[in-house]
N, C-alpha and C positions, 0 to 999 in steps of 0.2 A: 703591742700590736704586731710584732711581729711572729707572737703566739696566734692571732688571727688571722695572719696571712696563711701559714702553714695548716692550719685548717680547711681557710680557703683552698689553699690548692691538692689537699689531699680529697675534697668535695670534688671540686675539678676533675682530677685524674679517675674518679670513680664512674662521673659521670660519661666522660670520653671513653671509659672500657667499656660501661652498658651501651653507650651508643654503637661502638665497634661490634657487640655483640649482636644485636639488635641487626645491625645493615649484613654482618654476615648470616643470620638464621634468615633475613629476608631472600638473600642468596641463593642459600641450599634448597630454600623453599620454591624459588621461581626458575630454576635451574631444570633443564631438562632432564627427566628420569631415564635409566637405562631400559629398555622395553624388554620386559619378560621373555624367557627362553619361549619357543613356540611348543606346545605342547605334541608329544611323540604321537603318528597315528595310531590308529586302532590297531590294525595290524600288527607293524614296528615297520623299521627305517633302517637303508643301507648307509652304514658310515662312510663318510670320506676317508677316516684314518682306518691306515690296515690292521690285518688282524695278527694276530700275536705267533701263529704255526708256520712253517713253512713244510713244501711236501717235496721229500726226495726218494729215487727213485732206488727200488730193492733188489740190491746187485744178485744178479744170476735168476733172476725170474723175467722169464721173456716168455708171450704166449703170441699165437698167432691174431687173436684179437682177446680181450677181456668182457666175457660176457658176464658173470656172476662171481659174486665173494661172498664168502659166509664162515661164523664161526658157529661153536657149540657157544651154551651157555654160560661156563665157567672160561669162556675164551681162550681154549688152551688149543683145542684141534680147529682145525681151518683149512680152506679150498679155494683155490681160485682157479678158475675154467673157462676154455674157450667154446666156441660155438662147434667147435669138433670132436668136444669133450677131452683133447688135451688137457692136462691140468697140474698142478703145484698142491703138497699137503705141507702142513707146519702140525708139529704136534707140541709144540712150547711156545703157545701164546704167539707165533709171528718171527721168532728171532731167527729160526733154520725153515729154510724150504726147498724138499725135496721134488724134483719133476716124479711123474706117474708113467712110467714106460707104458703098459698094457693100455690097449683102446676100451673105449667103454663099450666102442658099437663096434659092429662089422665093416667089412670094405662094402658089402653086398645090400647091405640093407643100413645105410647114413642116417644119423639124426642128428636134428641143430639143437645143441643145450639155450637154452634162453633162461634159465633161473637153476638156484641150487639153494641147498641148506642144511639142518642138521633136525635129524629126530633122536633125542638123546645126544648119546655119541657116536649115531653111526648117520652118513654121508647121505644125500639123495639130491639127481638131478631129475627136471624135468623139459619136456620137449615141445615143440609145438609153437608156431607161428601164427599171425592174425591173418593169414594167407591159407590156413591150412586146420580142418577139424581135426585131423589128430592129433592126440593130446597123450602124454605119458611121461611116468615118472618111475625113474630108476635107482635102484638102491644095489648095495654089495648084497650078495649072497654067500651063505656058508665056503663055498669053494673059491670065493676071492674073487667070481665074477659077478656082474652088472648085471642083473635081471630086473623085469620091469612088475612092479609094486601094483600099477594101478594102469590102464589105458583104457582108451577109448575113443569115439568120434565126438567129442565133448567143445571144441571151440580152440583149442590150443593154448599154451600156458603164456605168458607175457612177465611176470615176475611172482616172486615169495616175499613173504614178510619176514623182518629181520630175523624175527623167532621161528620161522621155516613151516610154521602151524598153520597158514594161509596163504593159498596159490590162487592168483585169478587170471584171466584171460577173455577170449574172446566170445562174442553172443552171450555178456553175461557171467562168463565162468566164477565160481568160486568153489574153488575145491580146498576143504578143511580136513587137518589131521586129526585122526579117534585113534590116540593109542600109536598102535603100528600099523596103521591102516588111513586110509581118504576118504572118505564122503564128497562127491560132487553134489553142489546144488548150482540152482542160478538165480539170478537176483531180478525177479519178473520184470521189474521198471528198467532193466538194462538190458535185455535180449538183445537189442538191434544195436549194441553198444563194445566195443573193445575197452576192456577194463586193464589198467596199466601198472596199478602196485598196489597194497594193503600195508594196513597198519595193524597191530593191537596189541593193547594194554588190558590192564583186569576186568574193566566193564565194558569194552568197547573193539567192535572188529569195523573196520573202516576200509572200502576200495572207492579207489577213484579211476576215470579214465577220460573218456573223448567227452569235448563240450563243457568242461568246466565241472562234471557230474560227480558227487559225492552221495558216497551211500553209506549209510550207517546201521549196525546192526548192536544191540544192545540184549539179544537172546542166545546168542552164540550162532549166529546165521540162520535163527527161524525168520524172522521178519526186517524187513530194512526200509528204514526212512530215506528217502531221496534231498541231497540239497546240493545247493550250486558255488560256487568257489570261480566266480568270472565263465567266462564263454570257451576259453582254451584249453586246447588238450591237458590231463595232469600225469603227470609221468612217476610224480614223485607223494610220498608220505611217510609221515614219523609223529609219535605221540611225544612233545620234549614237557615233560610232567605233566599237566594236567590238559596240556594247550597241544591241539592240533596243528600241523604246521602240513603244506600242500603244495607243490610245486610243480610246474611244468612250461607248457611252450608260451614265446610273446610274452617273455617276464611275468609270465603270472608267477605270484608267490605268497601266499595268503596264511592266515594264522587266525584262529580262533581256540580264545580263552574259557569260552563258556558262555559268550555272551554275542556269538554270530561272527563269519567271515570279515576281519578287517585285511587291507591290502598291506603289504611290506613294499614301501616306496620307496622307489631310487633307483630299481634295476634296471637296465637298459632293455627293452622291446625285443631288441633282438637274442638276448639272453633264453637261453633254453635249459629248463633245470631237470635231472634225470636222476638222480642219487638224493638221499636225505636218511639221516643216522642222529641219533640223539644217547648221551650218556647223563642223566642228570639234568643240570641245566645248559651244559654243552651239547649244541645242534653244529651239526657239518651239513651244507648241501654241496652239489656237486653238476657240473654240466658243461655244457658249451658257448663259447659268442658266437655271433655272424660268422665270423672267420672261420667256424670249426674248432678254434682250440680250445685248450679246457678252463674251465672256471672253477673257483673252490673258493666258499663264504665259511665263515664260522661266526657262534653268538655262544656269549657265557653266559647270558639274563634270561634263558628259555625260548630265545628269539626274537625279544621286542628290538636290538641292536646288532645288526649284524658287517662283517670286517673282509672283504677281499683278501685271501690270503693268497703266496708266493707259491707257485706249481711249476714243475719241472715236465708236465704232461702237456703236450702236444695237440693230442684230441681229448674228446667229449669221454666225462669221466661216468662210467656206467655204474657203479655199485661203491659205499661207503661202507664199511663196517670195522667193530673195535673188537680188536685184540688183545690179549694181555699185554703185548709188548707196547700197544697204544693204536689209534685210528689208523685204516690203510684205506684206500683208494686204488679201484683197477680203471684202467683207460682202454677206450676202444685200439689203443693199438697194442693192447696188451702188456703192458707195461705193469707194474704193480707201486703204489708209493706210499711210503711211510709219513705220519707227519711228525713236527719235532717243534718245539717249540724254544725257546731261546734260554729257559731255565729247564730243561730236558734233563 
């Protein structure tokens, strides 16, 4: 009898365990499932998390204003320059900077610098604003003086590409570096527009400007195809890997990874982006808030996810460029900033 009762008890226990398991399974199947993460917008997104970098002033470097910043391809030589030609140079990747006392222009014939870059190891500066058709590119001569290497009434230069091989300006002007010389061209579709920025990779030249216009050439500037990235003026462009990033006024921030432009969402409409630079998958963007204060963003994934970074700049970032020491940015105040990270 006791053996029979023991067997019955074991069967009851097994049935109770089985019933409990069925109830638990039913509860698991019927309970609400967590919602899947929303897909990343086609262009990209501004994260609420802060970026890993912070921007500190470079001691001893201060200009009346900050118009342009550029480095050589090896990132050792660089210059930062103001509109009146006042400038600092570095020969060691940005570790040390030296002010240059010799003026670029005579007081009787002043120019306004709008862009700068390098032809190999030699620096150049470009002048001309979109209120003037005068255009000139100056480079150091043998005696150390700066001489006009190119000039004429073309529409004025607004910006140079990061590699210094493309300059853009008013009335659809595109000036291409040809060895040690320069060749002016016009984009037919842009002759009524001012172009504000250019970017170049191994296959393409891209110029951007007013009304969200994007012009692309795959034959070294012989022909151009027009595209659109919104309707706001575009002031910055950069290739981040195979993707093209452009930015401008009214929160304009777009990314094209080969399937058309998608808007990078989350940027306030009061933000204006005026600087873009990239190194591999790292992309940096700078500009200003509605208040006029500087804003800097970073992306470590090719421009898909962006983070706001801490900056000591009080006014608009005009240019970002990579030196051997790291990324630098110049602000409209004439201050130069170096990006550092917690593991720097």
